[in-house]
C-alpha positions in Angstrom: 0.1 0.0 -0.1 1.1 3.6 -0.8 1.0 6.4 1.9 3.0 8.9 0.2 4.0 9.4 -3.9 5.8 12.3 -5.0 8.3 13.0 -7.5 10.9 13.4 -4.9 10.0 10.4 -2.5 7.6 7.9 -1.7 6.5 5.8 1.5 5.1 2.4 1.3 4.1 -0.6 3.2 6.1 -3.8 2.2 3.5 -6.7 3.3 6.3 -9.5 2.9 8.5 -7.8 5.2 6.2 -6.2 7.2 7.9 -2.7 7.1 7.5 0.7 6.2 9.5 1.6 3.1 10.5 5.3 2.7 12.5 6.2 -0.7 13.9 9.5 -1.5 14.2 10.0 -5.2 15.7 13.6 -5.2 16.3 16.6 -3.2 13.8 17.9 -0.6 13.8 20.2 2.0 11.3 22.5 4.1 7.5 21.4 3.7 8.6 18.7 1.2 11.0 16.9 3.2 8.8 17.4 6.4 5.8 15.8 4.3 7.6 12.8 3.3 9.2 12.3 7.1 5.4 12.7 8.3 4.1 10.4 5.7 6.2 7.6 7.6 4.8 8.2 10.6 1.4 8.4 9.4 2.5 4.7 7.9 3.6 3.5 10.9 0.6 4.1 12.8 -1.6 2.7 10.1 0.0 -0.2 9.7 1.1 -1.0 13.2 5.0 -1.9 11.8 7.8 -1.1 14.0 10.2 -1.3 11.2 11.2 1.2 8.7 13.5 0.6 5.7 14.9 4.1 4.6 16.4 3.8 1.2 18.4 7.2 0.9 20.7 6.3 -2.1 19.4 9.0 -4.4 18.7 11.5 -1.3 20.1 15.0 -1.7 21.9 16.8 1.2 19.8 17.8 4.3 19.0 21.2 4.8 20.2 22.2 8.4 16.8 23.4 9.7 15.7 20.1 8.6 18.4 18.3 10.3 17.2 19.7 13.6 13.6 19.3 12.8 14.6 15.5 12.1 16.2 14.9 15.8 14.4 17.5 17.9 10.6 17.0 16.4 10.2 14.1 13.7 12.3 11.2 15.9 9.9 11.9 19.1 6.9 11.8 17.5 8.2 8.4 15.4 9.2 6.9 18.7 5.8 7.3 20.2 4.3 6.2 17.1 5.5 2.9 17.5 8.8 2.9 15.3 11.6 0.5 16.8 14.0 0.3 14.3 15.5 1.6 10.9 17.5 0.3 8.3 19.3 3.0 6.3 20.7 2.4 2.8 23.1 5.3 2.6 23.2 8.0 0.0 25.3 7.8 -2.9 26.5 11.4 -2.8 29.2 12.1 -0.7 27.7 15.6 0.2 24.2 14.1 0.9 26.2 11.4 3.0 27.9 14.0 5.1 24.6 15.9 5.9 22.8 12.4 6.6 26.0 11.5 9.0 25.6 14.6 10.7 21.9 14.0 11.4 22.7 10.3 12.8 25.2 11.8 15.0 22.5 13.7 16.5 20.0 10.9 17.0 21.3 9.4 20.1 19.2 9.3 23.0 16.2 7.8 21.7 15.5 4.1 21.9 15.3 3.4 18.1 17.8 0.9 16.8 19.3 2.0 13.6 21.9 0.4 10.9 23.6 1.6 8.1 23.9 -0.3 4.9 25.3 0.2 1.0 23.0 -2.4 -0.2 19.0 -2.3 0.0 19.6 -6.2 0.3 21.6 -6.5 3.4 19.3 -3.4 5.2 16.2 -5.9 4.4 18.2 -8.7 6.1 18.6 -6.8 9.0 15.3 -5.8 9.6 14.1 -9.5 9.0 16.7 -10.7 11.6 15.8 -7.8 14.1 11.8 -8.6 13.6 12.2 -12.3 13.9 11.1 -13.9 17.4 13.7 -15.3 19.5 12.8 -19.4 19.1 13.9 -21.9 21.7 13.6 -25.6 21.7 12.1 -26.7 24.6 12.5 -30.3 25.9 10.2 -32.7 23.6 10.9 -30.8 20.5 8.6 -28.2 20.9 9.5 -24.4 19.8 8.7 -21.8 22.0 8.9 -17.9 21.4 10.9 -16.1 24.1 
């Protein structure tokens, strides 16, 4: 299901992975950037998914004001909405990567698990492992979720 679709980004729900997927296709700042980010929260709330695959490969640099907004405003609201883990696919642009890393260095202090990848398949694998229940075998061979 698609929750947001603009020329600069999209937010969808991937049923096979049970995750919200955000993709930035172009540079976005101010209202456009915030609309995209808020759509992620809307999708988390609507689906009940606690995981996000953030495909940032085509993302442009993040404006200073949007960096601050992402940490001070968006991140606490995303966590309150139920977001618990984000797998980021890193930007291909060196400049975008620098602003991205600046935001991530400020993102400490919440309880959202974050991991960073060059390859979307690795990000998906991490989310799959993150959301898999811990399963142990009980005596007699019965599997028990912890």
